[in-house]
N, C-alpha and C positions, 0 to 999 in steps of 0.2 A: 466484360465478357461473360462473367458468371450469370449476370442477369439475362443476357441474350440466350445463353444455353438453357436456363430454366424455362424461359418463355418458349423457346423452340421445342423443349421437351414436353411442355404442357400441350402445345399445339399439335405435336405429333401424336401424343396419347389421345387427344380429342378426335383427330381424324381417324386414328385406328379404331376408336370406339364406334365412330360412324360407320366405318367399313364393316364392323361386325354386326350391324343391325340386320342385314339380310339373312345372315346365318341364324340369328336369333329368331327371326320370323319363321324360317324353315323349321327350326326346332319346335316352335309353338304349333305350327300346322301338323308336324309329325306327331306331337303329343295328342292333338285333337283327333287325329286319325286312329290312334291306337287306344283311345278311350274305351272302356268296357261298354259294349252295346247292351241296351235294355231288351234285346230280343232273347228269346229262349226257345230252343227246340229240344224236345225230349221224346222218347219212345218207351212205353211201358205196357204192361199186361194188366187188363181190367177184369178181375174175376166176377163171375155172375152169381146172383143170389135172388131169392124170392123177395127179400126185404134188404136191398143193397144199401150200404153206407156210402155216401158220396165221397169220391176221391177228388180233392181240389188241388190245383196248382196255383200258387200265389205269386204275384209280381207287383212291384211298386210302380205307380203311375202318377204323374203330376195332374193338376186340375186342367180340364179341357184337353187332355192328351188323346190322340187317336190310337186305338188299340185294334189291331187286326189279328184274328184268331183263325188259324187253319188247322182243322182236325181231320185226320185221315183214319177212318175206322176200318179195321180189318174184318174179313168175312167171319160169320158165326151164325149157325142156325138156332132158331128158337131163343134168341136173345134180343133185347131192345136196349139200345144205348141212348140215354138222354144227356143233354148238355145244358148247363146253366151257368150264367155269368153273373157273379155277385160282387159286391164290395166288402171291405173289411170293417164296416161301421157296426155299431151295436145292434141296429135294426136289421142289418144284412139285406140291404136293398138289392133287388134283382134287376139287372140290366135287360136280360133276355133269357128265354127258356125255350128249348127246342127239343121235341121228343122224337125218338126213332130215327136218329141220324145214321146214315150208311155212306160208305165211300168217303170222298173228300167233301168237307163242309167248310165254308168260309164265312166268317162272321165279322162285323165291324161295329164298334161302339165308341163313344166319347165319354171319358171319365167325368163325373160331376164334381168331384172334390179330390183333394190331395189324400193319398192313401194307397191301400192295396186293392188289386183286382184279382178275384179268384175265378178260375175256370174249373167247374165241377162236373164230374162224369158219374153216371149210375148205369150199371148193367143189370137189367131185370130179366130173369129167366121166365120162360113161358110156364103157365100153370100145368101144362100136360107133362112136364119133365119131372121125374122123381127127384127127391131131395139128394140122394147119393149121386145121381147123374149131374144135378145142378152144381154141386160143389166142384166138379171136374171141368166145367165150361168156363171159357174166358175169351176175350177179344183183345187184339193188339190195337193200341191207340198211338198214333204218330201226331204229336202236337207241336205246332209252331206258333209262337206268340211274338208279334212285333209291336213295339210301343214307340210312340213319338216319331222321330225322324225316320226310324227304320220302317215304319208303317206307310210312309208316303211313297207313291210310285213316281220316282223322279223321271223315269223314262217316258211315262205318259205326259208329264209336265214339259219335258224337253221337246216332245213331238208337238205338243199343243202350242207352245210359245216359240218354237223354232230356236232352241238353245243349242249352243255348241257343246262339245264334250267338257271343255274347261268351265263354261258357265254352269253346266249341270253339276260338276264336282263342287264348284263354289256355292251353289244352292244347297248341296248336301252338307258342306261345312257350315253354312249359315244355320241350318237346322240343328246341327250338333252344338254349335256355340250357343244357340238359344236354349237348348236343353241344359247346358252347363250353367248358363245364367239363371235359369229357373231353379236348378238344384241349389245354387248358392243362395238365391233368395229364400227358398224354403228352409235351408239350414240357418239362415239369418233369423227368420221368424221363430224357429224352434229355440235358437240360442236366446233370443229376447224373451220368449215364454219361460224358458228354464231360469233365466236370470230373475225374472219377476217372481217366480215361485221360490227361488232361493232367498230373495229379499223378504218376501212375506213370511217365509219359515223363520228366518233370522229374527224378524221383528217379534213374531209370536214367542220364540224361545227366550228372547231378551225380556219380553213382558212377563212371561211365566217365571223366569228367574228372579226378576225384581219383586214380583208378588210373593214368591217363596221367601226371599230375604226379609221383606217387610213382615210377613207372618211370623218368621222365626224371631225377629227382634221383638215384636209385640208379645209373643208367647214368653220370651225370656224376661221381659220387663214385668209381665203379669206374674210370673212365678216368683220373681224377687219380692214384689210387694205382698203377694200372698204368703210367702214364707216369713217375711218380716212381721206381718200382722199375727201369724200363727205363733211365732216365738214370743211375741209380746204378750199374747194371751196366756201363755204358759210361764210367763215371767222368766224366760230364759235370757232375754236381752232387755235393755232399757229402752 
């Protein structure tokens, strides 16, 4: 009877674990839905100057990720706002450069490599404006940056492929999951690179420590023989 009870207990626990699988799947889907979005929307004031310093907004982007930039420039007389999209590499590669943007401007790029994408603005004042007046001028920038899955227009895809609302949501979740997998792959590569760096550093430190020990031993032996020969010349020892 005890054996039967243990088997029945194990079977009931097994079926209860199976029954909990749908709730687990729901939890996973809910977690994916509340993941932090790579989109960023900010609003700031861009001061004018004769020789303006670029104001850049940086965002991380995976390789071959779609980036949609929507900039809404507020009104302002005798001011020219330029936009430039660059990456965070050492050479600061320029994706695109547009001068004199006004109103709403929408730009789209595809990142070439893993790293940061910077959206830079410059507000150049007209030469006819005095220096004192130029320092008082500025324009309001409303910037919206969508990266990866957020940059894809799923409504257009749904209309083109005749997808239902559920299929559209599943397509969105597929894009989010792909971004999570890409992020995990990128973190795995960084972890591997850091591990190789740590191993290389450890080997160099061990080699340097061994070299130092050998040098100290050799110096100690040389000092012993040198002092022995010196004391013998002085007839202090036999």
